[in-house]
OpenMM code with the backbone's topology and positions (N, CA, C; nanometers):
from openmm import Vec3, app, unit

residues = "MET GLU SER GLN LYS HIS LEU LEU ALA LYS ASN MET ALA PHE LEU MET LEU VAL ALA PRO ASP SER ASN LEU ALA LYS LEU LEU ARG PHE CYS LEU ALA THR ARG VAL THR GLY GLU ASN SER GLY LYS ILE ALA GLU ASP MET SER ARG GLU LEU MET GLU LYS PRO SER ASN LEU PRO TYR TRP THR GLN ASP VAL MET ARG ILE ASP SER LYS TYR THR THR GLU GLU TRP GLU ALA LEU GLY LYS MET ASP LEU LYS ASP THR GLN GLU PHE ILE ASN GLN LEU TRP GLN GLU LEU GLU SER LEU ASP LEU".split()
positions = [
    Vec3(1.4111, 0.1403, 4.4274),
    Vec3(1.4201, 0.2295, 4.3343),
    Vec3(1.5537, 0.3536, 4.3169),
    Vec3(1.6054, 0.3479, 4.4064),
    Vec3(1.6977, 0.4305, 4.3800),
    Vec3(1.8258, 0.3171, 4.2715),
    Vec3(1.8391, 0.2088, 4.2616),
    Vec3(1.8898, 0.1305, 4.1960),
    Vec3(1.8491, 0.1345, 4.0533),
    Vec3(1.7064, 0.1730, 4.0206),
    Vec3(1.6432, 0.1948, 3.9026),
    Vec3(1.7089, 0.3300, 3.8255),
    Vec3(1.6895, 0.4450, 3.9435),
    Vec3(1.7390, 0.5518, 3.8705),
    Vec3(1.8666, 0.5631, 3.8621),
    Vec3(1.9776, 0.4935, 3.9212),
    Vec3(2.1190, 0.4410, 3.9180),
    Vec3(2.1565, 0.4062, 3.7780),
    Vec3(2.0567, 0.3109, 3.7273),
    Vec3(2.0548, 0.2389, 3.6305),
    Vec3(2.0131, 0.3013, 3.4698),
    Vec3(1.8859, 0.3614, 3.5111),
    Vec3(1.8820, 0.5279, 3.4091),
    Vec3(1.9428, 0.5923, 3.4022),
    Vec3(2.0325, 0.6397, 3.5176),
    Vec3(2.1418, 0.7817, 3.4734),
    Vec3(2.2260, 0.7529, 3.3831),
    Vec3(2.2757, 0.5753, 3.4392),
    Vec3(2.4080, 0.5501, 3.3345),
    Vec3(2.3683, 0.5306, 3.2014),
    Vec3(2.2264, 0.4442, 3.1981),
    Vec3(2.2088, 0.4552, 3.0333),
    Vec3(2.1927, 0.6088, 2.9516),
    Vec3(2.0988, 0.6373, 3.0481),
    Vec3(2.1131, 0.7656, 2.9650),
    Vec3(2.1921, 0.8670, 2.9023),
    Vec3(2.3685, 0.8342, 3.0047),
    Vec3(2.4456, 0.9023, 2.9658),
    Vec3(2.5219, 0.8383, 2.8915),
    Vec3(2.5069, 0.7305, 2.9342),
    Vec3(2.5678, 0.6258, 2.7415),
    Vec3(2.4313, 0.6864, 2.6383),
    Vec3(2.3144, 0.6518, 2.6176),
    Vec3(2.3058, 0.7504, 2.5469),
    Vec3(2.3136, 0.8861, 2.4050),
    Vec3(2.3821, 0.9565, 2.5255),
    Vec3(2.4071, 1.1119, 2.5344),
    Vec3(2.5743, 1.0965, 2.4706),
    Vec3(2.6314, 0.9924, 2.4739),
    Vec3(2.7639, 0.9897, 2.3665),
    Vec3(2.7486, 0.8489, 2.2324),
    Vec3(2.6032, 0.9094, 2.2323),
    Vec3(2.6338, 0.7860, 2.0811),
    Vec3(2.6051, 0.9068, 1.9608),
    Vec3(2.6579, 0.8738, 1.9000),
    Vec3(2.6863, 0.9618, 1.8028),
    Vec3(2.5031, 0.9083, 1.6678),
    Vec3(2.4748, 0.9811, 1.6315),
    Vec3(2.2957, 1.0050, 1.5955),
    Vec3(2.3330, 0.8671, 1.4453),
    Vec3(2.4110, 0.9064, 1.4203),
    Vec3(2.4968, 0.8515, 1.2582),
    Vec3(2.5304, 0.7507, 1.2415),
    Vec3(2.5535, 0.6487, 1.3918),
    Vec3(2.6628, 0.5669, 1.3823),
    Vec3(2.5622, 0.4424, 1.3972),
    Vec3(2.6213, 0.2838, 1.3464),
    Vec3(2.5463, 0.1842, 1.3544),
    Vec3(2.5717, 0.1130, 1.4747),
    Vec3(2.5726, 0.2327, 1.6073),
    Vec3(2.5849, 0.1762, 1.7295),
    Vec3(2.3736, 0.2028, 1.7775),
    Vec3(2.4172, 0.3250, 1.7187),
    Vec3(2.2821, 0.4584, 1.6700),
    Vec3(2.1437, 0.3714, 1.6857),
    Vec3(2.1827, 0.3393, 1.4846),
    Vec3(2.1024, 0.2397, 1.4475),
    Vec3(2.0562, 0.0763, 1.5156),
    Vec3(2.1462, 0.0665, 1.5543),
    Vec3(2.0614, -0.0875, 1.6480),
    Vec3(1.9811, 0.0035, 1.8047),
    Vec3(2.0210, 0.0274, 1.8168),
    Vec3(1.9758, 0.1169, 1.9511),
    Vec3(1.8585, 0.1313, 1.8667),
    Vec3(1.7956, 0.2130, 1.7829),
    Vec3(1.7066, 0.2677, 1.7539),
    Vec3(1.5967, 0.1370, 1.7494),
    Vec3(1.6694, 0.0552, 1.6422),
    Vec3(1.6173, -0.0505, 1.6140),
    Vec3(1.5346, -0.1100, 1.7842),
    Vec3(1.6137, -0.1787, 1.9020),
    Vec3(1.5419, -0.1753, 1.9565),
    Vec3(1.4747, -0.1125, 2.0773),
    Vec3(1.5096, 0.0037, 2.0409),
    Vec3(1.3741, 0.0835, 2.0878),
    Vec3(1.2295, 0.0349, 2.0250),
    Vec3(1.2499, 0.0046, 1.9316),
    Vec3(1.1355, -0.0345, 1.8021),
    Vec3(1.0908, -0.1173, 1.8193),
    Vec3(1.1490, -0.1993, 1.8993),
    Vec3(1.1121, -0.3436, 1.9203),
    Vec3(0.9844, -0.3646, 2.0435),
    Vec3(0.9470, -0.2799, 2.1107),
    Vec3(0.9263, -0.2912, 2.2414),
    Vec3(0.8344, -0.3966, 2.3363),
    Vec3(0.9931, -0.4389, 2.3368),
    Vec3(0.9542, -0.6241, 2.4410),
    Vec3(0.8674, -0.5908, 2.5629),
    Vec3(0.7452, -0.6543, 2.5483),
    Vec3(0.6441, -0.6282, 2.6605),
    Vec3(0.6499, -0.7697, 2.7015),
    Vec3(0.5489, -0.7983, 2.8517),
    Vec3(0.4812, -0.9124, 2.8787),
    Vec3(0.5715, -0.9526, 2.9705),
    Vec3(0.5006, -1.0744, 3.0553),
    Vec3(0.5735, -1.1863, 3.1530),
    Vec3(0.7211, -1.1668, 3.1010),
    Vec3(0.8006, -1.1455, 3.2173),
    Vec3(0.9562, -1.2090, 3.1760),
    Vec3(1.0464, -1.0539, 3.1026),
    Vec3(0.9164, -1.0007, 3.0466),
    Vec3(0.9990, -0.8912, 2.9346),
    Vec3(1.1640, -0.8714, 2.9695),
    Vec3(1.1631, -0.8265, 3.0850),
    Vec3(1.3332, -0.7539, 3.1092),
    Vec3(1.4067, -0.8911, 3.0590),
    Vec3(1.3898, -1.0162, 3.1160),
    Vec3(1.4823, -1.1567, 3.1045),
    Vec3(1.5061, -1.1132, 3.0002),
    Vec3(1.3680, -1.1780, 2.9472),
    Vec3(1.3897, -1.2191, 2.7482),
    Vec3(1.4547, -1.1161, 2.6816),
    Vec3(1.4531, -0.9680, 2.7184),
    Vec3(1.5354, -0.8465, 2.6886),
    Vec3(1.6851, -0.8770, 2.6742),
    Vec3(1.6825, -0.8801, 2.7962),
    Vec3(1.8670, -0.8915, 2.8314),
    Vec3(1.9197, -1.0432, 2.7811),
    Vec3(1.8218, -1.1418, 2.7836),
    Vec3(1.8890, -1.3037, 2.6898),
    Vec3(1.8858, -1.2485, 2.5928),
    Vec3(1.8345, -1.1920, 2.5038),
    Vec3(1.8703, -1.2010, 2.3545),
    Vec3(1.9235, -1.1059, 2.3049),
    Vec3(1.9390, -0.9690, 2.4563),
    Vec3(2.0847, -0.8989, 2.3500),
    Vec3(2.2500, -0.9819, 2.4788),
    Vec3(2.2108, -1.0367, 2.5345),
    Vec3(2.3164, -1.1032, 2.5557),
    Vec3(2.3716, -1.2341, 2.4003),
    Vec3(2.3167, -1.3067, 2.4050),
    Vec3(2.2793, -1.3962, 2.2478),
    Vec3(2.3429, -1.2823, 2.1930),
    Vec3(2.3231, -1.1721, 2.1165),
    Vec3(2.3887, -1.1206, 2.0173),
    Vec3(2.5124, -1.1097, 2.0700),
    Vec3(2.5603, -1.0434, 2.1854),
    Vec3(2.6859, -1.0344, 2.1954),
    Vec3(2.7722, -1.1149, 2.1961),
    Vec3(2.7342, -1.2582, 2.1949),
    Vec3(2.8105, -1.3706, 2.2282),
    Vec3(2.8307, -1.3930, 2.0655),
    Vec3(2.7172, -1.3723, 2.0186),
    Vec3(2.6890, -1.4458, 1.8153),
    Vec3(2.7022, -1.3068, 1.7425),
    Vec3(2.7923, -1.2010, 1.7552),
    Vec3(2.6915, -1.1112, 1.6648),
    Vec3(2.6743, -1.1137, 1.5181),
    Vec3(2.7133, -1.2059, 1.4687),
    Vec3(2.6947, -1.2682, 1.3074),
    Vec3(2.5612, -1.2897, 1.2595),
    Vec3(2.5331, -1.3726, 1.3852),
    Vec3(2.4152, -1.4119, 1.3594),
    Vec3(2.2944, -1.2672, 1.4225),
    Vec3(2.3463, -1.1386, 1.3695),
    Vec3(2.2952, -1.0080, 1.3682),
    Vec3(2.1424, -1.0291, 1.3006),
    Vec3(2.1540, -1.0403, 1.1754),
    Vec3(2.0438, -1.0243, 1.0517),
    Vec3(1.8977, -1.1074, 1.1038),
    Vec3(1.9511, -1.2720, 1.1738),
    Vec3(1.7923, -1.3532, 1.1694),
    Vec3(1.7835, -1.2702, 1.3787),
    Vec3(1.9022, -1.2984, 1.4446),
    Vec3(1.8909, -1.1936, 1.5955),
    Vec3(1.7273, -1.0945, 1.5505),
    Vec3(1.7635, -1.0015, 1.4650),
    Vec3(1.7004, -0.8620, 1.4193),
    Vec3(1.5296, -0.9465, 1.4342),
    Vec3(1.5189, -1.0704, 1.3396),
    Vec3(1.3497, -1.1054, 1.3029),
    Vec3(1.3453, -1.2049, 1.4330),
    Vec3(1.4331, -1.2683, 1.5026),
    Vec3(1.3764, -1.3568, 1.6366),
    Vec3(1.3329, -1.2351, 1.7012),
    Vec3(1.4158, -1.1313, 1.7512),
    Vec3(1.3620, -1.0017, 1.8527),
    Vec3(1.1840, -0.9276, 1.7507),
    Vec3(1.2031, -0.9140, 1.6388),
    Vec3(1.0529, -0.8920, 1.6069),
    Vec3(0.9552, -0.9717, 1.6114),
    Vec3(1.0161, -1.1220, 1.6115),
    Vec3(0.9355, -1.1731, 1.6187),
    Vec3(0.8138, -1.2121, 1.7566),
    Vec3(0.8767, -1.0931, 1.8282),
    Vec3(0.8458, -1.2077, 2.0073),
    Vec3(0.7108, -1.1180, 2.0544),
    Vec3(0.6728, -1.1009, 1.9962),
    Vec3(0.5638, -1.0394, 2.0363),
    Vec3(0.4262, -1.0880, 1.8809),
    Vec3(0.4968, -1.1896, 1.8043),
    Vec3(0.4015, -1.1459, 1.6392),
    Vec3(0.3568, -1.0647, 1.5740),
    Vec3(0.3665, -0.9486, 1.6736),
    Vec3(0.3472, -0.8273, 1.5652),
    Vec3(0.4217, -0.7775, 1.5060),
    Vec3(0.4326, -0.7124, 1.4245),
    Vec3(0.5533, -0.7063, 1.3289),
    Vec3(0.4929, -0.5319, 1.2484),
    Vec3(0.5446, -0.4459, 1.3364),
    Vec3(0.5304, -0.2867, 1.2881),
    Vec3(0.5813, -0.2030, 1.2022),
    Vec3(0.5420, -0.0878, 1.1285),
    Vec3(0.6083, -0.0397, 1.0666),
    Vec3(0.7606, 0.0365, 1.1401),
    Vec3(0.7281, 0.0447, 1.2328),
    Vec3(0.8673, 0.1630, 1.3337),
    Vec3(0.9954, 0.0070, 1.3484),
    Vec3(0.9541, -0.1586, 1.3733),
    Vec3(1.0717, -0.2175, 1.3466),
    Vec3(1.1152, -0.2121, 1.1867),
    Vec3(1.0227, -0.2047, 1.1259),
    Vec3(1.0663, -0.2622, 0.9260),
    Vec3(1.1703, -0.1527, 0.9392),
    Vec3(1.1537, -0.0244, 0.9586),
    Vec3(1.1966, 0.1031, 0.8937),
    Vec3(1.3382, 0.1146, 0.9706),
    Vec3(1.3367, 0.0898, 1.1147),
    Vec3(1.4881, 0.0963, 1.1859),
    Vec3(1.5781, -0.0298, 1.1356),
    Vec3(1.5315, -0.1818, 1.0789),
    Vec3(1.5602, -0.2395, 1.0271),
    Vec3(1.6290, -0.2514, 0.9254),
    Vec3(1.5631, -0.1603, 0.8128),
    Vec3(1.5698, -0.1341, 0.7167),
    Vec3(1.6951, 0.0105, 0.7399),
    Vec3(1.6996, 0.0818, 0.8508),
    Vec3(1.7924, 0.2007, 0.7744),
    Vec3(1.9308, 0.1027, 0.8543),
    Vec3(1.9463, 0.0242, 0.9103),
    Vec3(2.0371, -0.0613, 0.9390),
    Vec3(2.1693, -0.0625, 0.8252),
    Vec3(2.0699, -0.0993, 0.7603),
    Vec3(2.1243, -0.0657, 0.6510),
    Vec3(2.2074, -0.2768, 0.6012),
    Vec3(2.1492, -0.3653, 0.6957),
    Vec3(2.2798, -0.4764, 0.6747),
    Vec3(2.3233, -0.5625, 0.5454),
    Vec3(2.3758, -0.5070, 0.4959),
    Vec3(2.4238, -0.5258, 0.3693),
    Vec3(2.5420, -0.6503, 0.4141),
    Vec3(2.6637, -0.5931, 0.4391),
    Vec3(2.7901, -0.6425, 0.5150),
    Vec3(2.7283, -0.6233, 0.6273),
    Vec3(2.7279, -0.7464, 0.7515),
    Vec3(2.6611, -0.7464, 0.8658),
    Vec3(2.8136, -0.7389, 0.9527),
    Vec3(2.9236, -0.8089, 0.8868),
    Vec3(3.0705, -0.8320, 0.9462),
    Vec3(3.0989, -0.6833, 0.9907),
    Vec3(3.1226, -0.6247, 0.8561),
    Vec3(3.1458, -0.4968, 0.8620),
    Vec3(3.0448, -0.3793, 0.9598),
    Vec3(2.9460, -0.4179, 0.9690),
    Vec3(2.8225, -0.3344, 1.0507),
    Vec3(2.8789, -0.3185, 1.1710),
    Vec3(2.9274, -0.4855, 1.2327),
    Vec3(2.9842, -0.5507, 1.3360),
    Vec3(3.0808, -0.4598, 1.3300),
    Vec3(3.1840, -0.4711, 1.2870),
    Vec3(3.2851, -0.4108, 1.3250),
    Vec3(3.2933, -0.2401, 1.3413),
    Vec3(3.2242, -0.1942, 1.2861),
    Vec3(3.2395, -0.0627, 1.3137),
    Vec3(3.1582, 0.0016, 1.4087),
    Vec3(3.0522, -0.0693, 1.4091),
    Vec3(2.9638, -0.0672, 1.5994),
    Vec3(3.0400, -0.1382, 1.6310),
    Vec3(3.1142, -0.2139, 1.7297),
    Vec3(3.2185, -0.1988, 1.7723),
    Vec3(3.3625, -0.1326, 1.8131),
    Vec3(3.4189, -0.0499, 1.6823),
    Vec3(3.4910, 0.0335, 1.6878),
    Vec3(3.4362, 0.1100, 1.8142),
    Vec3(3.2739, 0.1672, 1.6823),
    Vec3(3.2514, 0.3145, 1.8108),
    Vec3(3.1719, 0.2442, 1.9444),
    Vec3(3.1962, 0.2090, 1.9841),
    Vec3(3.1563, 0.1374, 2.1530),
    Vec3(3.3341, 0.1551, 2.1995),
    Vec3(3.3821, 0.1218, 2.1283),
    Vec3(3.5295, 0.1465, 2.1742),
    Vec3(3.5599, 0.2817, 2.2399),
    Vec3(3.5392, 0.3754, 2.1563),
    Vec3(3.5169, 0.4595, 2.1389),
    Vec3(3.4762, 0.5904, 2.2093),
    Vec3(3.3890, 0.5864, 2.2965),
    Vec3(3.3526, 0.5627, 2.3413),
    Vec3(3.3783, 0.6126, 2.4590),
    Vec3(3.3366, 0.7706, 2.5404),
    Vec3(3.4457, 0.8183, 2.6999),
    Vec3(3.3660, 0.7213, 2.7793),
    Vec3(3.3145, 0.6477, 2.8099),
    Vec3(3.2723, 0.5952, 2.9377),
    Vec3(3.3005, 0.6235, 3.0828),
] * unit.nanometer
topology = app.Topology()
chain = topology.addChain("A")
for resn in residues:
    res = topology.addResidue(resn, chain)
    for name in ("N", "CA", "C"):
        topology.addAtom(name, app.Element.getBySymbol(name[0]), res)
């Protein structure tokens, strides 16, 4: 339980540093909206997250794969995806990396 509390504290600190209108925040809001649940959900979510980090140019396809995990497409997921405004994936990702790099972790 202590390691879970430590992980929670680290993640909360990270979230507090993210600007609410940033691309990083938009991606995180999308992730929160997807609500991956079920057997091995933690492993599935981590594997999918790593997949995006390895091939960020696949972001538009990745979002669809994540939404499809539970076979339910919710209004919250569509809204979060729309707010990402993925007209230029490379620009979105470049800005996201800059935002991540600028965080004082």
